[in-house]
N, C-alpha and C positions, 0 to 999 in steps of 0.2 A: 763590826766583826768582833768576835770573841778574842780576848787577850789573856795571856798568862796572869795569874793572880799576883798582885804585889805582896810585899811583906805584910802590909796592913790588911789587905784582903785575906791573906792566909790566917792572920790572927783572928779576924772577925768572922770568917766564913768556915774555915777548916778546923780551927781549934775546938769549937763546940761539937763538931762531928767526932773528933778524936775522943772527946769525953763521953761520947755515946756509943762506943763500940767500934767505930771505924779506926783504921790504922793506916799509917803511911806504908805503901807497898815497897818492898825491898828492892833497891837498885833502880828505882824510877820515880818520876814525879807523878804519883798516882795515890789514890786512897783505895782501901779494900775492906771488905767486911764479909763474914760468913753468917748467913741466916739459916737457922735450923727450925723446922716445922714438925708438926706431929706426924705427917705422912706426905706421900708424894702429891696427893691432890691439893693440899694446902700450899705446898712449895710451888707447884705449877700455877695455881691461881694467883699467887703473889707475883710470879714472873709475868703472867698475863696482864695484871693490873699495872705493873711497872713498865711493861712494854708499850702500853697505850700512851703513857706520859713521855717515854723516851722518843716515841715516834712523833708525838705532838711537838716536842721541843727539838726534834732532829738531832738528838744526842743519845747515842746508843752505848750501853755498857758492854764491857767484856765480862761475860758470866758463864757459869756452868751449873748444871743441876745433876746431882746424883741422889736418887731416891728422895729423901726429905731435906736435903741440904742444897742451898743455893749460895755459890761463891761469886762475889761481885768485885770487879776492879773498875774504877772510874778514872779516866784521864781524857784530856781533849787532844786527840791526835793532831788536829790542824795547827795547834800552837805548841805542841811538844811538851805538854804538862797540864797542871791543874788550872782550871778556869772557873768562872762563876757557874757555868753549866754543870760541872761536877758537884759542886756544893748543892746546887738546886736539886739535882736528881737524887743525891744522897739523902737530903732532907725529905724528899717525897717518898723514897723507899722506906724510910723510918716511919713516916706517917701511915703508909699502907699496911704496916703491921697491925695497926689498931682496927683495920677494916675487917 
């Protein structure tokens, strides 16, 4: 079962994400990032690629899409905060930008 990240886990897994454009969500134990693309098609394609990984890992983001902008919040609801799944999906989303 997934568990909340320890202080050590946060330093090793979340801190690098914060240095790469992710931020702590205000008022909750979650990370967030806004991705901006050239157009709607690119934004939707990114969401589609990310959705395949989210489904594979059974860990689904809170996200929204307005035209070329995708806003993402990651947290693990089952444990009430950040887990390794959030760090894993955030890293994958960053990798998908290069595709």
